[in-house]
C-alpha positions in Angstrom: 81.2 69.0 89.9 79.4 70.4 86.9 81.1 70.5 83.5 79.5 73.9 82.8 81.4 76.3 80.5 83.8 78.6 82.3 85.7 80.3 79.6 84.7 81.6 76.2 88.0 82.6 74.8 90.9 84.7 75.9 93.2 87.5 74.7 96.9 88.1 75.3 97.4 91.5 76.8 101.2 91.8 76.9 104.3 90.5 75.1 107.1 90.3 77.6 110.0 87.9 77.7 109.4 86.2 81.1 105.8 86.9 82.2 102.6 87.9 80.3 99.0 88.9 81.1 95.9 87.4 79.6 92.2 88.4 79.7 89.8 85.5 79.9 86.2 85.9 78.7 85.0 84.1 81.8 81.5 82.8 82.6 80.0 82.9 86.0 77.5 80.4 87.4 74.6 82.4 86.0 76.0 82.2 82.5 77.0 85.9 82.6 80.3 86.7 80.8 83.0 89.0 82.6 86.7 89.5 82.1 89.1 87.8 84.3 92.9 88.5 84.3 95.8 86.3 85.1 99.6 86.1 84.6 101.6 83.2 83.2 105.2 82.3 82.4 104.0 79.8 79.7 103.8 80.5 76.0 100.4 80.5 74.2 99.2 77.1 73.4 100.8 75.7 76.6 98.8 77.6 79.2 97.3 75.3 81.9 93.8 76.6 81.1 94.4 75.4 77.5 96.0 72.1 78.2 94.9 71.1 81.6 98.4 69.9 82.1 99.9 70.1 85.6 103.6 71.0 84.7 106.4 72.4 86.9 107.5 75.8 86.1 109.9 76.1 89.0 111.2 74.4 92.1 111.7 75.4 95.7 114.6 73.8 97.6 114.4 72.6 101.2 118.2 72.0 102.2 119.4 71.2 105.6 123.2 71.2 106.3 124.5 67.7 105.7 126.9 68.0 108.7 124.2 69.7 110.9 120.6 69.0 110.0 119.4 71.3 112.8 120.3 74.1 110.4 118.5 75.1 107.1 119.6 77.2 104.1 117.5 80.3 103.5 117.9 83.4 101.4 117.0 86.9 102.3 116.2 88.5 98.9 115.0 91.8 97.8 111.7 91.5 95.7 110.7 94.3 93.5 106.8 93.9 93.7 106.8 94.5 97.5 109.9 96.8 97.6 111.2 94.8 100.5 113.6 92.0 101.5 111.8 88.7 102.2 113.0 85.4 103.7 112.6 82.5 101.3 113.8 79.1 100.6 116.1 78.9 97.6 114.1 78.5 94.5 114.3 78.9 90.6 112.7 78.3 87.3 113.2 75.0 85.6 115.1 75.2 82.2 113.9 73.2 79.3 115.1 69.6 79.5 115.9 69.8 83.3 114.4 67.7 86.0 113.3 69.3 89.3 116.5 67.8 90.9 118.7 69.1 88.2 117.2 72.6 88.7 117.7 72.3 92.5 121.3 71.5 92.2 121.9 74.3 89.7 120.0 77.0 91.5 121.4 76.1 94.9 124.9 76.6 93.5 124.0 79.9 91.7 122.0 81.4 94.6 124.1 80.2 97.7 127.4 78.7 96.4 126.4 75.5 98.2 126.4 72.0 96.7 123.0 70.3 96.9 122.4 66.5 97.3 118.7 65.7 96.7 117.1 63.2 99.1 115.0 60.8 97.1 113.5 58.4 99.5 109.9 59.6 99.8 106.6 59.2 98.0 106.3 60.3 94.4 103.1 62.1 95.2 105.2 64.7 97.0 107.4 65.1 94.0 104.7 66.2 91.6 104.0 69.8 90.7 101.5 71.8 92.9 99.8 75.1 91.9 100.7 78.4 93.3 98.9 81.8 93.3 96.1 80.1 91.4 93.8 83.1 91.6 96.1 85.1 89.5 98.6 82.7 87.8 98.9 79.1 86.4 102.4 78.6 87.8 103.1 75.2 89.2 106.1 74.3 91.3 107.8 71.3 92.8 109.6 71.0 96.1 113.0 69.2 96.3 114.4 68.1 99.5 118.1 67.3 100.5 121.3 68.2 102.0 123.6 71.3 101.4 127.3 71.1 101.6 130.1 73.6 101.6 130.5 77.3 102.3 128.0 80.0 101.3 128.9 82.4 98.4 127.2 85.1 96.4 129.6 84.8 93.5 127.1 83.1 91.3 124.4 85.8 91.7 123.2 87.8 88.8 123.4 91.6 88.9 119.6 91.8 89.4 119.7 89.4 92.4 120.1 91.0 95.7 120.6 87.9 97.9 121.9 87.2 101.4 122.5 83.5 102.3 121.2 82.7 105.7 122.1 79.5 107.5 119.4 79.3 110.3 119.1 77.2 113.3 115.7 76.5 114.9 115.9 79.5 117.2 116.5 81.8 114.3 113.7 80.2 112.2 111.3 80.9 115.1 112.5 84.5 115.3 112.1 84.8 111.4 108.6 83.4 111.5 107.5 85.8 114.3 109.1 89.0 113.0 110.0 88.9 109.4 108.3 88.9 106.0 108.2 85.2 104.8 106.7 83.5 101.8 103.7 81.3 102.6 105.3 78.2 101.2 108.5 79.0 103.1 106.5 79.4 106.3 104.9 76.0 106.1 108.1 74.3 105.2 109.9 76.0 108.1 107.2 74.6 110.4 108.2 71.1 109.3 111.8 72.1 110.0 111.0 73.2 113.5 109.5 69.8 114.2 112.2 67.8 112.4 114.6 65.4 114.1 118.3 65.7 113.4 118.5 61.9 113.2 115.8 61.7 110.6 115.5 65.2 109.1 113.0 64.2 106.4 110.7 62.1 108.5 107.8 64.5 107.8 107.8 63.3 104.1 106.5 59.9 105.2 102.8 59.7 104.4 
């Protein structure tokens, strides 16, 4: 691939606490400059286009019930940008100093009231961050897999969170995929769940 110049500077457009917009002075294949806009959770100097670093901003949690791996933990959550409820796997941003596994344990408890036990016996290449929404953001996320224990509760939700905890069996997951709004990452993880074996629920992680 060519090492041609792609960016000739950028300008921060907003100054918000959690998410900001930047304008890139982008360069097309013919050498012409044009504006390109993207959003980021990172601070100036730590943007992926500046550092090239693949670093996890958040993690998504794939959790099956420990006492019944034929059921998976989902959340039905209201999301402001689409003004609708959407089915997702539990997820959250990684706090400074946390590992993805620590974030998964904390976020699972906060969002669902359940205790999360990470499953670690799979290849490290699947534990690294992957990009998400790369056409409009430099956000990178990890996925953490494991078991959920306990009874669901919303007591840890913040006032801004409108979350229903859903414990779904395979029949319900099929119905959700056919009829409901689902995140793309959630949909593909749920496909793996539909093909999982209760005696080896993380077999799909073997590569």
